[in-house]
N, C-alpha and C positions, 0 to 999 in steps of 0.2 A: 389253705389256711394253716398256719402253724408250720409244723415240720414237713419236710419233703424227703422221700426216699429216692435215692439215685436210681435212674433206670438206664437201660442200655439200648434204647431204640433210636439212637441218633448217631450211628457209627459212620465214619468216613472211610471210603475205600482207600487203601494204600495206593499211592501213585505209581503205576507201572511196575509192580513188584517183581515180575519175572522177565522183563526185557522185551515184551511184545511191542508192536508198533505204537508209537506215540500218537496222540490225537492229531497233532499237527501234520502227521503223515497219512492220516486216515483217508482223506479224499483221494490221494494218489493211489492208495491201495484199492479203493472202490473202483477207480477208473481202470486199474489193471484188471480188476475182476469183471469189467464190462458194465458197471453200473454208473449212470450219470445222474447229476443233480440229486444228491442224496437227501436234501431237506426240502420240505414244503413249508415255507414260513419258518417257524421255530421248532418243528417236530420232524423226525424222520418220515419221509414220504412212504406211502403205501406201496408205490411202485418199487422203490428201493428195497423195501423189506421183502416183497414178493420175489424180486430177483435174487436176493441173498438166500431166501428160503429154497429156491430152485437149485442154486449152486451148492448149498449145504447138502443136498440130496444127490449131487452129481456122482457119477461113477469114478471121476478123476480125483485122486488124492490131492493133487495140487489145487483143484477148484474148491474142494471142501475146506482145505487148510486156509486158502486165501479168503474165503467167505467168512470163516470164523474170525480171522484177524481183522477183516474190515468191520464186522459187526462190533467187535470189542472196541475198536477205535472210534466208531460213530456214536456210541451210546454216551450222551453227555449229561442227562438228567432223568428225573422220574418220568417225564412225558415220553421221552424216547424209549425208556424201559417198558412202560405200559403199552406203547405202540407195538413194540416187538412181541410182547406177550399176547396181545390181541390178534396178531397175525399168526400165532401158533408156533413161534420160533423155539420156545422152550421144548415143545414136543419133538422138534426136529433136532435140536442140539443134544438132548438127553442121550439118544442112542450113540451119538458120536463120541461120548465119553468112553465107549467100549469099542471104538473103531480099531481096525487092524493096524492103522498107522499111529505110531506114538506121537508124531507131530500133530496130527489131527486131534487126538485125545487131549493134548496139552492146549491147543488153541481153542477147542470147544470148552474146556474147563475154564479158561480165561474169560471167554465170552459170557459164560454163565455167571461167573463171579462178578463181572462188570454189571450185568443186567440186574442182579439182585442187590448189589451194593449201592447202585445209584437209583434204584427204583422205589425205595421207601416201602412202607407197610402194604400199600395196595399191590405193588408188584410182587412182594414176597407172598402175599395171600394167593395171588393168581398162580405164581410158580408152584406153590404147594398143591393147589387144586389141579394143576397140570402134571402132578406126580413127579416132580423133579427129584424128590428124595430117593426114589427107587434106583435110577441110574447112578446117582452120587454114591449111595451106600454099596451098590454092586461094584463100582470101580474100586472102592477101598478094600472090599472083601477079595478082590481079584489080585491084590498085591501079594507076591510070594512071601512066605514066612522068613526066608533068608535075605530079603531085599535090604540093601544098604545103598545110600546115596553115594555118588562119586562126582568129583569135580570135572566139569567139562572144560574144553580149551578156552583160554581167555579168562579164567577164574569165574566162569558163569556156572549157574546151576545146570545139571544135566536135565534132560527132558522129563524123565520119570519123577525126579524130585520136584521140579517146577509144577508138574501136574498134581502131585500129592499136595503141595502147598495151596494151590488154587482150589482144589476140591475141599480140603479141610476148612479153608477160609470161607468158602461158600456155605458150608454147613454151619459155620459159626454165625454168619450173618443171618441165616434162616432161623437158627436157634435163639438168637437175641430177640427176635420179634415174634416168634411163634411157639406157643406151648405144644402145638401139635408136632412140630419138628423135634422139640426136646424129647417128647414121649417116644417118638420114632427112634431117636438115637439110643434111648435106653432099651427099647424092645429089640432093636437090631444088634445090640451088644457093641455098638460102635465105640462107646466110651471105654469099655473094658479092653477093646482091641487097641485103641490109641494110647492107653497107658504104657504100652510096651515101647513107645517111641519117645521116651523122655531122657535118653542118654545122649548128651551133647557130643561126646567123643565118637559115638557110632553114627549118629544121624545128622549132626551139624546144628548150628545155632538157629538157622532159618526154620528148619523142620520142627525142632523142639519148641521154639517160641510160638509157632503157629498152633501146635498141638496144645500147649499150655493155655493159650488164649481161648481155644475152643473149650477146654476143660473148665476154665473159670466161668464160662457162660452156662454150660449144661449142668454143672453141679449145683447151680442155684435152685434147681428143682430136681431132686434126685429120684423121686418116684420109688418104686419097689426094686432097689438095687442092692448089690452086695460088694461093691468095690471100695467102700469108704475107707476101711483100714489100709488096704493095699495102696490106694492113692495117697492117703495121708503120709504113710511111711516113705513113699517114693518122692514126693515133693519136698519133704523135710530133709531127707538124706541127700538128694541131688541138688537142691537149690538154696536151702536155708541153713544147712549145717555149717557152711563156711561163708566167707564174704566175697568169694570170687565170682559168683553169679552176677549178671547184669541187674541194674535196678528194676528193669521191666520184668525179668523172670522172678525176682524176689517178690515184687509187688503182686504179680499174678498168682504166685504160689500162696501168698498170704490170703488172697481173695478166695482161692480154692479151699483153704483150711477153714476160713470163716463160713463159706457155703456148707461145707461138710459138717460144721459144728452149729449150724442154724444161727449164724451171726452172733454167737455168744462168745464173749471174752472170758474164758474160764480155764481151769486146769486141763480140760479135755481138748483144748485147741491145739496143743502141741507146741505152742510158743508162749513165752511169758509176756506180760504187759510191756515190759521194757524192750523186749525183742520186737514186738509189734510197733512200738513207737519208733524204734531205731530204723526199721524197714521203711516206714512212712516218711520219717524225717530225712533219711538219706536220699530219697527220691525227690521230695519237695524242695530240698535246699539247692538242688541243681539250677543253674541259671538258664531258663528257657529263652530269654531274650538274647543272651550271648550266642546261643546255638543258631538263632536266626541270622545274627550278624556274620557268623562263620559261613553260613550258606551264601549270603550276599557276596562274601569275599571270593567265592568260587563261581559266581554267575559269569557266563561268558560275555565279554564285551566285544564291540566291533574290532578293536585292536587285537584281542585274543584270536578272533576268527581269521583276521588277516595274517597273523603270525603262524597259525596252524597250517603249515604248508603241505602236510601229508595226513593221511587217514590215521596214522598212529598217534600223532599229536592231538587230533580231534577226539579220538577215543580217550586219551589221557585227560583232556579237559572235562569230557563228559563223565568219566569215572570219578574224578575228584568231586564234581558237583553231586553226583548220585550218592557218594559216600557221606557227604555233608548233609544232604537231605534225609537220608536214611537215619543218620545219627540224631538229627533233630526230631524226626518222626518217632523214633524209639523213646527218646526222652519225654516227648509230649504224651505218648501212650502210657508210660509209667506214671506220669504225674496225674493224668486223668483217672487212672485206676486208683491211685493213692487217695485222691480227692473223693472218689466214689466210696472207698472204704471208710474214710473219715466221716463223710456225710451220713452213712448208714449207722455208724457207731453213735453219732450224735442224734440220731432220730429217736424220738421218745415213744414211737409206736402209734397207737390209735389216737386220732385227733378227736378233740372234744366236739367237733362239728359233725361227727358221723352218727348222730342219733337217728333213730328210725322215726318216720312220720307216717301216720296211718291214713287209711283211705277215708276216714270220716272227716278229714280236713281240720280236725281240732288239734290245737297245740297247747302245751302247758301254759298256765296263766302267768307268764313271766312279767314282772313289773318293768315298766319302761325306764324307770330311773335307776337301773342297776349301774354299777360303777365300771362296767366294761370288763375287759380281759384282765385276768390276773397275770402278774409277771411270769412268763413262761420259763421254767427251768427244766431241762431234760433230766431224766433219771440216771445220769452218770453218777457212779459212786464218787465220793469226794477224792479218794486217792487217784482214780483215773483222771478226773477233771484237773487235779493239781499237776499230774504228769503231763497232760496235754498243754496246760498253761506254761509249764517249765520248758516244754519243747518248742514254745512259740509258734504253735500251729496257726493261731489267728493271724499273726503277721505273715507267715508263709503262704497262707491262702490268699491274703490280700495281694502278695507279690505275683501269685499265679494268675490273678485277674488282670494283669497288665499285659497288653499287647506289645510287640516290639516297637521301637522308636519309629516315628513317622517316616523318616527317610529310609529306614529299613523296609517298612511296609510298602512304600512306593517302589523300591527296587525289586522286591519280590513280585509285585503286581505286574512287572514287565516281562516275567518269564513264566512259562507254563508250569514248571515244577514249583516255582515260588507261589503261584496262585493256589495250587493244591495244598501247599504247606500252610498258607494263611488260613485256610478253612480248618485245619487242625488246631491252629492257635485260637481261632474263634471257638472251637469246641472245648478247648481247655478253659477259656475264659468263662463260658457258660457253666461248666462244671464247677469252677471256682465260686461263681455267684451262688449256685445251689448249695454248695458246701458252706459258704459264708452264712447263708440263712439259718442253717441248723446250728452252726457253732455259736452264732450270736444268741440264739435261744438257750443254748446249753451253758454258756459262760456268764459270769457276772460282769457288769460294766467295768468294774475295776480291773478285771482280768484282761480287758481289751484297751487299756490305756486311759480309762476315765471317760466321763460323759462328753467333755469338750473335744477330745481327740476322736471319739466315735462319731460325734456330730460332723466333724470335718470330713471324716471318711464318707459319711452319708451324702454330704454336699458334693464330694468328688464323684460318687456313684451317680448322682443325679445328672451331672454334666456328661459323664461317660455314657449313660443310658440314652440321653436325648439329643446328643450332638451327632449330626450326620445321619445317614441311612443305616438302620440296624435291622437285622433279621428279626422275625417275630420270636424265635427261640431266644435270641440274645436279649431282647426287650423284656420278655417274660421272666428270665432268670435274674436280670438286673433289678427289675422292679420288685421281685420277690425278696431279694436281699435288702433293698431299700425299705421295704415294708417291715421286715424283721428288725432292722436297726431302729427305725423310728418308734416301733412299738416298745422296744426295750427302753428307749430314751424317754418315753412318755411318762415314766415314773420318776423322772429327775426334773424337778421344777426349774433348775437353773437353765435348762435348754430353751424355755419359753423366751427368754431374753435374747437368744441367738437367732430366733426365727425372723426371717425377712420376707417382706411382701414379694420381692423378686423371685424367691424360691418357690412360693406358692404359684405365682404367675406362670413360671416355667412348666410346672406340673399341669396346671389348668389348660395350658395351650396344647398339651399332648394327649389329653383324654380321648379326643375323637380320632387320633391317629393310630389307635391300638386295636388289636383283636381282643375278643372278650376277656381272656384270662389276664392279659396285661392291663386291660382297662380296669378290671376289678382290683388288681393290685394297686393301681394308681388311685382309684376311688377310696380304697381302704387307707392308703397313705394320707390322702387329703382329709379323710375323716379323723384320723389320729391327730394330724396337725391342727385341724380346726378345734378339736376337743382340748388340745394342749393350750391353744391360744385363748379359748373361751374360759378355761379354768373353772374352779368351783366356787370362787368367792367374788362378789361384786366389788367395785364397779368394773365394767368392761370398757377400758380406755384405749386410745390410740397408742401404738399401731396395732394392738391386738384386735380391736374391733374391725379394722380394715381387712385383716387376715380372715377373721370369721366371716365377714361379708363376702369376700372373694370366694372362699371355700364353699359357703352356703349357696352362692349363685351357681357355681359350676355343678355342684351336686344336684341342685334342683333342676337345672336345665337337662342334665343327663337323665334324671329320673323321669322327666316329663316327655322327653323327645326320643329316647332310645327305643328300638324295637325288640331288643333282647330282654326277656323277662328277668333273667338272672341278674343282668347288669342293672336294670331298674331297681330290683330289690336291694342290691348292694348299695346303690346310691341312696335309697330311702333309709336303709339301716344306718348309714353314716350320718345322714341328716338328723335322725332321731338322737344320735349320740352327741353331735355337735351342739344341738339346741335344746338339750334336756334341762339345762338350768334356767331359772326364771330371769336372771340378769341378762340373758341373750335376747330377750323379747324385743328390744328396740330394733335389733337387726332382723328378727323374724318379721317385723312389720315392714322394714325397709325393702326386703326382697319379696314381700307378699307371699311368704311361705305357706301360710294356712290356706289362703285363697287358691293358690295353684294346686296344693295337695287335695283340696276339696274337689277341684275339677278332675284331678287324676284318679281319684278313688274308685268311681264306678267302672272305668275302663280297666284299671288294674285288677279289680276283683273279678271281672269277667275273664281277663286273660289268665289269671291263676286258675279259675275253674276249668277253662278250656285246655290248659296245658299241663296241669299238675301231674297227670298220669304219665306224661312223656318226658318229664324233667329228669335229668341225671340225678342219682341218689345224693350226690354231694352238693347239688344246687337246691334241692327241695327244702332243707331246713331254713335257710335264710329267706327263701321266697315266702314260706308259710308264716314265718315270724314277722316279716315285713307287712304281710297282709293283715295280721292280727293287730300289730302295733300302730298301723296307719290311722285307723279310726280313733284309737285311744289318744294318739298324739294330737290329732285335730281337735278332739273334744276337750282335752286338757288345755291346749293353748287358747282355744276359743273362750273357755271359762276364765283363764287368767286375764285375757284382754278385757272381758266384761268387768272383772273385779277392779282393774286399774282405771277404768273409765267412769266408775261411779263417783 
C-alpha cells in the first residue's frame, strides 16, 4: 500500500564475467570429467552432484579444476543451486578457495558465485548456514598487501584478479540478501580492507567497480563502524570530484554517500542537490534500447561463422560481442541503481497502514462511509520536487520501463548472451515500475503532463502488464504502478468520462491469474475504478452503471471464492468502498451483494479467528477492518432496502 522502498533481493548474475566455460559447453566439460546424463528431468541429478563432489576432493589438480568448471556451467536456476547445496557441495567448495593451485581457487570462486547468484534467498540462507563466509573472508585476508592486478595475455584478467572479482561478487550477493552476512563483513573488517582497492589506476576498472558495488550494499547497514568519513572522502575524491568516472561508478558512489548519510539529502551528504540530480539524470538519459540494438549488431550470424576461417577471427567476433554485452550490462546496472536512489528519495516513510492491531481483536470504530484515501503527496520539499520536475525524471522513468523493440528482443532470444541480457532489461523495467509508483505519489498530476496524459500512460501500462506471459515480479511491479496512477487520478472527475468497460474487463479477466500481491493490486485498482464510476451524486447511468456492475461482480466472486484470507479482505474492502453510496443500491440488488455477503460472513469470521495470530503484520489491519465493517455494511444495506420497499 502506498510507497515502496527499493530492495536489492533480485539481483542477476553477470553473464560469464571471467571467461569460464559457457553453459553451452558445460555438458562437454561434464563428459570430459567422466559424468554422464547431468540432469534428471529439470534438475541436476543426485548422481551427477555426487560424482562432482568426489572429483572436487580428488588429489589431482586437473580433476578439481575440471569439476569446478563443470559445476559452474551446469547450475542454471535456483533448483540446481539448492540441489547442489543439499548435496553439501558448498562445504566441499569452500576449502578449494584456499587451494594451492591458483586455477582451482579461481574456478571454485566462480562456482560459488554461480550457486549463490542463481540460487535465490533459500540458497543464500543454506550457504550461510554451511559457513561459506569463513573461507571467502579467509581468501581476501590472504591477499598480500602489495598485490596489484596485471593483464594476462589476450587482454584477459589474470587468475588472481579474476578470483578476487568472483569472491567480492559472491560476498555482495550474500550481503544483499542477508543481514547476517553484512554483520560478518563489518566484524571481520572486510569493508575497511576493501576501501583500499578504490584506485582505478592501480587496480583497474573491473576490480574497482566490483568493490564499489559491494560497498554500496554493505553500507546500507553500517552497524558499529568507524569508516564513514574515510569512505566518504574516498568516493568523492576518486569518483565524484570530476566527470571522467563512468555513470555506474558515479551512481554507486552516490548510493554509498546516501547510505552513509542515512538517506538524507542535506549538507552532510557531501554533494549538493544539483549534483545529485546531475548524477541521476546523466545515467537515466542514456538510451538503453540503443545499447540492445548495438548488441544485436554484433550477434554472430551463420554467414559470420562461415567467414571466420580461423580461430583468431572467431575470437575477434566473440570479443566484439562480449564488449557490446558488457557495455549494455553496465548501462543497465547504472540505471537500475539510479532508479533505486530516486525511488527511495521519493519514499515518504512509514505507511499509514502500519497501525498495530491488538490481541483483543477490537478495532477502532471507523465509519464505513469515510471518503477513502487522501491524495498522497510525499514529503519532498518544494524546491527538491521542482528540481525533479525540471529534470524530467517522470518522463525518464517512463522511458526506462520500455523494453527494446520486438525485433531486437527476438534476436537477443536466439543467443545465450542475449537471453541473459534480456533478464537484465526485465530487471530494469521492474525497477522503473517501482520507481514510477513513488514518483506518481510524490508529484502533482500537472507535473506529469495532466490527467489525460497520465490516464493514457495508465492504459499503456495495463496493456504492457497483461499482454503475454509475465513473471510474477514484473506483474507485481506493473500493477503497483497502475494502482498508484489510478489512485492519483481518482481525484480528477474528468477521468470518469474516459473509463471504458473494455478496460475493466481486461483487469477482471486477469484477477485469477495472479499471485496474492499482484491480485491485491488489481483488486485495489478495480475498487478505485468502481468508486470513480459510482461517483457521489445520483443518478447512476450507463455506461457507469455497467462498469460498477462488472467491478462489483468480480470483487464479490473473489471475496466469496478465494482461499487467501488477505485477498478476501481486500476484495471486501473494495466492495464496501464501491457501494457505499445509496444510489448504487440497484446494482447491489442486481448482483445479490447483500445475500452473498450474508452467506460469507460466518465463514469469514471463523477464518479470521483461526488465522489472525499467524497473519503477517501488514495484512492484519485490512483483515480486521473488513471483519468489523462486514456486518455493518450488511445491516446498513438491509435497512436501506426495507426503507425503499415501504
